[in-house]
C-alpha angles and dihedrals in degrees: 000000000000115000131357098300092176096056091083101003122200138170112348093008092054088048090054091053092049092049093047092052091048092049090049090053092052091045091055092051093048093045090056088054092048092050094046093054095039089056088056102043105025110017093149098043090240105114136066102223129189121179142153144166119029097348106160093236089065093062090096092060128078094230095184093054092043089053090052089048089059090050093048092044093051091053094046094044092051091048090050097047094043090050090052088048091050092051091049092047092051089052093046121014090200088072120094119275113259097259092048091047091053091049089055097046101039107011098162093045091049093054092045090050092051098044103031119007103045090042134337109261085220089070096054139056095220109160090218089069125071128211094261091052090050091054093043091053093067100037119104099272108196124112128164115222136146088016093298139088115252137185123212092040095136129064114213119211116195133182125191114177107309093340121094130180141173134208095221091125086075102078128192118261136169120225091213096047093045091049093050089054091049089051090056092047102043110015108028093149098045119133118207122191117205109263092011132104094202111125140160101248118205 
């Protein structure tokens, strides 16, 4: 982008900074949850653990708030990536359109946002959603795998009469791992001080 647009940010650049700080906040909350459970189930990095539901090791985690954090993060991350895509497209119309760009950068988050976070597919009759996706959208979503909480870890298969469907379009993703990849992509030089939200946005 021409110039230092983040020196005195306005409009879309101010929106990007707000979203980044919000995403960092949610990441910090989720990373505390990941670490707390990892210390219980895999303290020595020597097991491959998968768990969900009311597993006792999850008692130290506010599962309802963590679930909401995934919802909030999905919405904010899609807003951020689409805004970046829109800026790029306005500078060069050969670039992908914002929605297509987001689907390339954060495909699993984009699907989760559309079918779960922005609104439960269960509450709508959108023809783009099938019956299994509608049911999956309201099921408790959290699983712990690869030392991190994920959503989308289960595939629902549903049969009604002669009609069957699966929720395999909703893929598993980790808030912490997605955010760490977005950091590398968008804010590789950022400096974060413990307890501070000051970052170098870019």
